[in-house]
N, C-alpha and C positions, 0 to 999 in steps of 0.2 A: 504494498499501500504505499504510495507517493501524494501523500497532502496536499491538494489544490494544484496536481500537475498537468490536470487536464489530459492526460494521455488516454488516447481510443483511437479505433478503429476511422479509418476514413469513412466517409460515405459510399464510397467505391466499394468498400468490404462490407458492409455491413449487415448484410447474407450472411456472412461467419459470424456473428458474434451474438452467441451464447446467451448473455444477460439478456439479448430479446425471446426468445423461448424458456430459459430458465431463470425463477427467480433465484437470485445467486444472492446470500447473507456472507460479509466476510466479518468473521470475531478478531480484532484486533488482540493483542495482547503484549502489554509492557514488558520491555525483557527485564527479568529481574535484577536490581539492584547491585546484587552480591556477584552476579555471574561476572567472570573477568575475560570472556571470548576475546574480547576484541585485542587485550594486552597476550594476551596467548598466542594469538594471530602474530602480532606482531613480534614476537618473541622477547616480549619483557620479561616474562615471568613463564610459568611451567605450570600442565594441570592441578601439580599438587599445591600449590599456591592459594588454589581458590578454596576457600570455607567448604563449596558447595560439593568438590570433587569426591564423589563416591561415599558420598554420605543421603543428600538428596537427589545430586548427579549422577546418574550411571546409565549407560545403553539402553534401559529398559524402563528407565521412568528419565530423558533428559533436560534436563531446563535449560542448556543454551545451546547455541550452534555448532558447536563445537564437540558437543556430544551425539547428536543427531545422527549423522550422514556415516555410514561405513569410513569413511577417509575420514572425518573430524580428527583433531591435534589431540583431544579429549577422550573421545571412543579409542585413539589405537593405543593409548599411553595407559586407557584402567586394561584396554585387551593384554599389550604387551609386554609392561614392565611395571603395572600395578603388582597384578600376579603372579611373581616372580616365586 
């Protein structure tokens, strides 16, 4: 979701707009303030520096983007380094 972006399909492609045929509701959740994914992705911190890591944030219950994907840094750290 990009607030006030005005991003939408051109009139020429309107027939491909699924929002016309299907009602669409987007539930926007604020990022957890304790999640430090941004700092981890920039290499400033490691996943174990995060207070949520392996406590309330783990692959089955991801809190941040780093844990969601199988390619995520926290997800990989959890699977391959945390359980050594």
